[in-house]
C-alpha positions in Angstrom: -3.3 -10.1 -4.4 -5.0 -8.1 -7.1 -8.6 -8.3 -8.3 -8.0 -10.7 -11.1 -5.6 -12.9 -9.1 -8.3 -13.3 -6.5 -10.9 -14.3 -9.1 -8.5 -16.8 -10.5 -7.9 -18.3 -7.0 -11.6 -18.6 -6.4 -12.1 -20.2 -9.8 -9.3 -22.7 -9.2 -10.9 -23.6 -5.9 -14.3 -23.9 -7.6 -15.7 -21.3 -5.2 -17.2 -18.9 -7.8 -20.5 -19.4 -9.5 -20.5 -18.8 -13.2 -23.8 -17.8 -14.9 -23.7 -18.2 -18.6 -27.4 -17.5 -19.2 -28.2 -13.9 -20.3 -29.0 -11.8 -17.3 -30.3 -8.2 -17.2 -28.6 -5.8 -14.9 -32.0 -4.1 -14.4 -33.4 -5.8 -11.3 -32.8 -9.4 -12.6 -29.1 -9.6 -11.8 -29.6 -8.3 -8.2 -32.3 -10.9 -7.7 -30.0 -13.7 -8.9 -27.2 -12.5 -6.6 -29.6 -12.5 -3.7 -30.9 -16.0 -4.4 -27.3 -17.2 -4.5 -26.9 -15.7 -1.0 -24.2 -13.5 -2.4 -21.8 -16.3 -3.2 -19.0 -15.1 -5.4 -20.7 -15.0 -8.8 -19.5 -14.2 -12.4 -22.1 -13.1 -14.9 -20.7 -14.0 -18.4 -23.6 -12.9 -20.5 -24.8 -9.5 -19.5 -27.8 -8.3 -21.4 -27.0 -5.2 -23.4 -23.3 -5.2 -22.4 -21.4 -7.7 -24.5 -18.0 -6.2 -23.6 -18.4 -6.7 -19.8 -18.5 -9.5 -17.4 -20.0 -8.6 -14.0 -18.8 -10.1 -10.7 -20.3 -9.8 -7.2 -20.2 -11.4 -3.8 -16.4 -11.2 -3.3 -16.6 -9.7 0.1 -19.7 -11.4 1.5 -18.0 -13.2 4.4 -15.0 -12.8 6.7 -13.6 -15.9 5.2 -13.6 -14.4 1.7 -12.1 -11.1 3.0 -9.3 -13.0 4.8 -8.7 -15.1 1.7 -8.4 -11.9 -0.4 -5.8 -10.6 2.0 -4.0 -13.9 2.2 -4.4 -14.5 5.9 -6.2 -17.0 8.1 -9.6 -15.7 9.2 -8.6 -15.8 12.9 -5.7 -13.3 12.0 -7.9 -10.9 10.0 -8.5 -8.3 12.8 -4.9 -8.0 13.8 -3.8 -7.9 10.1 -6.1 -4.8 9.6 -5.1 -3.3 12.9 -1.4 -3.6 11.9 -1.9 -2.0 8.5 -4.0 0.8 10.1 -1.2 1.6 12.5 1.7 1.1 10.0 0.7 2.5 6.6 3.2 2.3 3.7 3.8 4.8 0.9 2.8 3.0 -2.4 5.1 3.0 -5.5 4.0 5.2 -8.4 4.4 4.1 -12.0 3.7 5.7 -15.4 2.1 2.8 -17.2 -0.9 0.9 -15.8 -3.3 -1.8 -16.9 -6.2 0.3 -15.7 -5.4 2.8 -18.6 -5.1 0.3 -21.4 -8.2 1.7 -23.0 -8.9 5.5 -22.8 -12.3 7.1 -23.5 -12.1 10.9 -23.7 -14.7 13.5 -22.7 -16.6 13.7 -26.0 -17.1 9.9 -26.0 -17.9 9.3 -22.4 -21.2 7.4 -22.1 -22.0 5.9 -18.6 -24.9 4.1 -20.1 -22.3 1.7 -21.7 -21.3 0.5 -18.2 -23.4 -2.3 -16.8 -24.5 -0.2 -13.8 -27.1 -2.2 -11.9 -30.6 -1.1 -11.1 -31.1 -3.1 -7.9 -34.7 -2.9 -6.8 -38.0 -1.5 -7.9 -38.4 1.9 -6.2 -34.7 2.9 -6.5 -34.0 6.3 -7.8 -31.9 4.9 -10.7 -29.0 2.7 -11.5 -26.3 2.8 -8.8 -22.6 2.2 -8.6 -22.2 0.6 -5.2 -18.7 -0.8 -5.1 -16.7 2.2 -6.5 -13.8 3.6 -4.4 -13.7 7.3 -4.7 -10.4 9.2 -4.4 -10.0 12.9 -3.8 -7.3 15.2 -2.5 -7.7 17.6 0.4 -5.4 20.6 0.2 -4.6 20.3 4.0 -4.9 16.6 4.8 -3.9 15.0 1.5 -5.3 12.0 -0.3 -8.5 10.2 0.8 -10.2 7.0 -0.5 -13.7 6.1 0.5 -17.1 5.0 -0.8 -19.9 7.0 -2.2 -23.0 5.5 -3.7 -23.4 7.0 -7.2 -26.8 7.3 -9.0 -26.4 7.6 -12.7 -28.5 10.6 -14.0 -27.1 11.0 -17.5 -24.4 9.9 -20.0 -21.7 11.7 -18.2 -23.2 12.5 -14.8 -23.9 10.9 -11.4 -25.4 12.3 -8.2 -23.4 11.3 -5.2 -24.3 10.8 -1.6 -21.8 12.8 0.5 -22.2 12.0 4.1 -22.0 15.1 6.3 -18.8 15.6 8.3 -17.0 12.8 6.4 -13.8 13.7 4.6 -15.2 14.2 1.0 -18.0 16.4 2.4 -15.6 18.5 4.4 -13.2 18.9 1.5 -16.0 19.8 -0.9 -17.2 22.4 1.6 -14.0 24.3 1.7 -13.2 24.0 -2.0 -13.9 26.8 -4.4 -15.3 25.5 -7.7 -15.3 21.8 -8.6 -13.5 19.1 -6.6 -11.6 16.5 -8.6 -12.5 12.9 -8.0 -11.5 9.5 -9.4 -13.9 6.5 -9.0 -12.2 3.1 -9.2 -14.3 0.0 -9.9 -13.0 -3.6 -9.6 -10.5 -3.3 -6.8 -8.2 -5.6 -4.8 -9.4 -6.7 -1.4 -6.7 -4.5 0.2 -8.1 -1.4 -1.5 -11.7 -2.3 -0.7 -10.9 -2.8 3.0 -8.7 0.2 3.3 -11.3 2.5 1.8 -13.8 1.2 4.4 -11.8 2.0 7.4 -12.4 5.7 7.9 -9.1 6.4 9.7 -8.4 9.9 11.3 -8.2 12.8 8.9 -4.8 12.9 7.2 -4.3 9.2 7.3 -4.0 8.0 3.7 -6.2 4.9 2.9 -4.1 3.9 -0.1 -1.1 3.7 2.2 -3.1 1.4 4.4 -4.0 -0.6 1.3 -0.3 -0.9 0.5 0.4 -2.2 4.0 -2.3 -4.8 3.6 -1.0 -5.9 0.2 1.2 -4.4 -2.4 -0.8 -1.5 -4.0 1.0 0.3 -6.8 -0.5 3.6 -8.1 -0.5 5.6 -11.2 -1.5 9.2 -12.1 -4.9 9.9 -13.6 -4.8 11.2 -17.1 -7.0 14.3 -16.6 -6.9 14.8 -12.8 -4.2 15.4 -10.2 -5.0 12.1 -8.4 -3.5 8.6 -8.1 -5.3 5.4 -8.6 -4.4 1.7 -8.1 -2.8 0.4 -11.3 -4.7 -2.9 -11.4 -8.2 -1.8 -10.8 -10.6 -2.6 -13.7 -12.3 0.8 -14.4 -11.5 4.4 -13.5 -13.9 7.3 -13.9 -12.2 10.7 -13.8 -14.4 13.6 -13.0 -15.4 16.6 -10.9 -17.8 17.0 -8.0 -19.6 20.2 -9.2 -21.6 22.9 -7.4 -24.8 21.7 -9.1 -27.1 19.7 -6.8 -30.1 17.5 -7.6 -32.2 14.9 -5.8 -30.5 11.6 -4.8 -32.4 8.4 -4.0 -34.5 6.6 -3.0 -31.9 3.9 -2.1 -31.7 0.9 0.2 -29.1 1.4 2.9 -27.3 -0.7 5.4 -30.3 -1.4 7.6 -32.1 -2.8 4.6 -34.6 0.1 4.8 -34.9 2.9 2.3 -32.9 6.1 2.9 -34.5 9.5 2.5 -34.3 11.8 -0.6 -31.7 14.5 -0.4 -30.3 17.3 -2.5 -26.8 16.1 -3.3 -23.9 17.2 -5.6 -23.6 16.2 -9.2 -20.4 14.5 -10.5 -19.5 15.1 -14.1 -17.2 12.5 -15.7 -14.5 13.8 -18.1 -12.6 10.6 -18.9 -13.0 6.8 -18.5 -10.1 4.4 -18.6 -10.2 0.7 -18.2 -8.4 -2.6 -18.7 -8.9 -4.7 -21.8 -11.9 -7.0 -21.3 -13.0 -5.1 -18.1 -14.8 -6.8 -15.3 -17.4 -4.7 -13.5 -17.7 -5.3 -9.8 -21.2 -5.2 -8.2 -22.4 -5.1 -4.6 -25.9 -5.6 -3.3 -27.1 -2.7 -1.1 -28.2 -3.6 2.4 -27.0 -7.2 2.2 -24.1 -9.3 3.3 -21.3 -7.7 1.2 -22.5 -4.2 2.0 -22.5 -5.1 5.7 -19.1 -6.8 5.7 -17.4 -3.9 4.0 -19.1 -1.2 6.1 -19.2 -2.8 9.5 -16.2 -5.1 9.8 -13.6 -2.4 9.2 -14.9 -0.5 12.3 -13.6 -3.4 14.4 -10.0 -2.3 14.2 -10.8 1.3 15.1 -12.8 0.1 18.2 -9.9 -2.3 19.0 -7.4 0.5 18.9 -9.5 2.7 21.2 -10.4 0.0 23.7 -6.8 -1.2 24.1 -5.8 2.3 25.2 -7.9 1.6 28.3 -7.9 -2.1 29.0 -6.5 -5.4 27.5 -8.6 -5.9 24.4 -8.7 -9.4 23.0 -11.2 -9.2 20.2 -14.1 -7.1 18.7 -17.1 -8.0 16.6 -19.6 -5.8 14.8 -22.6 -8.1 14.7 -24.6 -8.8 11.6 -27.8 -8.8 13.6 -27.1 -5.2 14.6 -27.0 -4.3 10.9 -23.2 -4.6 10.9 -23.2 -1.1 12.2 -25.1 -0.5 15.4 -24.1 -3.3 17.8 -20.7 -4.5 18.9 -19.3 -7.2 21.1 -16.0 -6.3 22.9 -13.9 -9.1 24.5 -11.4 -8.1 27.2 -9.1 -9.6 29.7 -10.6 -8.2 32.9 -8.0 -6.9 35.3 -10.1 -4.5 37.4 -13.8 -4.1 38.3 -14.2 -1.0 36.1 -12.7 -2.4 33.0 -15.9 -3.3 31.2 -17.3 0.2 31.5 -14.0 1.7 30.3 -14.1 -0.7 27.3 -17.6 0.2 26.3 -16.9 3.9 26.5 -13.8 3.5 24.4 -15.8 1.4 21.9 -18.2 4.4 21.3 -15.2 6.6 20.7 -13.8 4.1 18.2 -17.2 3.9 16.4 -19.5 6.9 17.3 -22.4 5.4 15.4 -22.5 2.4 17.8 -25.8 2.1 19.6 -25.4 -1.0 21.8 -22.2 -2.5 23.2 -21.8 -5.8 25.1 -18.5 -6.5 26.9 -17.6 -10.1 27.6 -14.6 -12.0 29.0 -12.0 -14.2 27.5 -14.0 -17.4 28.0 -16.9 -16.3 25.7 -16.9 -17.0 22.0 -17.9 -13.7 20.5 -18.8 -15.3 17.2 -21.5 -17.5 18.8 -24.8 -15.6 19.4 -25.9 -18.3 21.9 -22.7 -17.7 23.9 -23.4 -14.0 24.1 -26.9 -14.5 25.2 -25.7 -17.1 27.8 -23.2 -14.5 29.1 -26.0 -11.9 29.5 -28.3 -14.5 31.1 -25.7 -15.7 33.7 -23.5 -12.7 34.3 -25.7 -9.6 34.1 -27.8 -8.0 36.8 -29.7 -5.3 34.9 -29.9 -2.9 37.8 -26.1 -2.6 38.1 -24.6 -4.1 34.9 -26.5 -2.1 32.3 -26.0 1.5 31.6 -28.3 3.6 29.4 -27.2 6.9 28.1 -29.9 9.2 26.8 -29.8 12.0 24.1 -26.7 10.7 22.4 -25.6 11.4 18.8 -27.1 8.7 16.5 -26.4 7.1 13.2 -28.8 8.4 10.6 -29.1 4.8 9.4 -31.1 3.9 12.5 -34.8 4.2 11.6 -35.8 4.3 15.3 -33.6 7.3 16.1 -35.2 10.7 16.7 -34.4 13.0 13.7 -35.1 16.6 14.5 -35.4 18.8 11.4 -32.0 20.1 10.4 -30.2 18.5 13.4 -28.1 15.4 14.2 -30.1 12.3 14.9 -30.5 11.4 18.6 -30.6 8.0 20.3 -30.2 6.3 23.6 -27.1 4.0 24.0 -26.8 0.8 25.9 -23.7 -0.6 27.7 -23.9 -4.1 29.0 -21.2 -5.6 31.3 -21.5 -9.3 30.7 -18.1 -10.1 32.3 -17.7 -12.1 35.5 -17.2 -10.0 38.7 -13.5 -9.4 39.1 -11.9 -11.9 41.5 -14.9 -14.3 41.4 -14.2 -16.1 38.1 -14.2 -19.4 39.8 -17.8 -19.0 40.9 -18.8 -18.7 37.2 -16.6 -21.5 35.7 -18.6 -23.8 33.5 -18.2 -27.6 33.5 -17.0 -29.7 30.7 -17.8 -33.4 30.1 -14.8 -35.6 29.4 -13.9 -36.3 25.7 -14.4 -39.9 24.5 -13.9 -41.7 21.2 -17.4 -42.7 20.1 -15.9 -45.4 18.0 -15.4 -47.4 21.2 -19.2 -47.4 21.7 -20.9 -47.4 18.4 
């Protein structure tokens, strides 16, 4: 299902809020989205940008993501796991809706895009939902996210996270590195770009496995982009660097200022009547797109060791730092094996709780109950000190010029193997209240 088909489905089901009042993309629009709790929202009267509608909130829940992929929410994890493990080569065509309108180098003006300024104190207007596509000479095509702060009519400064694929490719490239930034993407492309598979695994092939994703060649770069995205910015990551930030990150705290590379845009293409896709930093949609796609990578690692039933990256853990892993326990050491594998599947993980099949991992009360009734801290909790940390954790130690350091917590909240009967809960009989009231 492409971007516009999904919008049409939401509109048909009356599940998208339409705002006809004029709204300013400078701070006001983000505030409206936040007050609406990031419900899918279409802004039809964008102050200063009569040619654009702006939409946000499309990925703000598991239910919306599942709907966008055309699967029941209970099948979402396995759908993504299957696509991750069985990518497909997309078709390539010459003519594409995303190239209906072409703006060449001399006419490029990023100030004509309704790029949102989210919060007072931000370094500038930011693109937050753009999928960036590059090509590595050794590992091939890569699609991922980079926040992009506009710093001129044809320039952004991009946050390239150290040791991620774009940063590695940029580091070994002489001169500029070609990049295409796609805005207004299908759910399949959005999720695939979030996954962070092993180097050499093509995210756009994963997208095609999730839902048909046809590609076309860029007009000025040797790159391919989804034919039905709304807007494509074709450019180069240059050797020039400048200050990026401040910006609110996943933990809803401000990230630090850094010297980062400048991207120069050489060409813009877009659909007729383009729709700009927005995403609130540090909020539900950001968390869903960044955290949930780590569940399949954890699932794949855990099932190499034990029988894994389900994985949840928790919203309370900033959708990044905490995970619940559900297993079928078949040996006393399975919980520890599962937790260790989870950290391999998502190295930024800080705390991992392992539970059995009888615990609803989507119910925080059930998780706390499992810890209360099945955990003896002196033997069921493991603390690992001096572990590599996510830079997103404000509590981590961050030595100058070195990787952040944290302690990691492993909690075995499963029942002791062979003693499940001792931990069985009771259930009251079901009755029909109509017989009594």
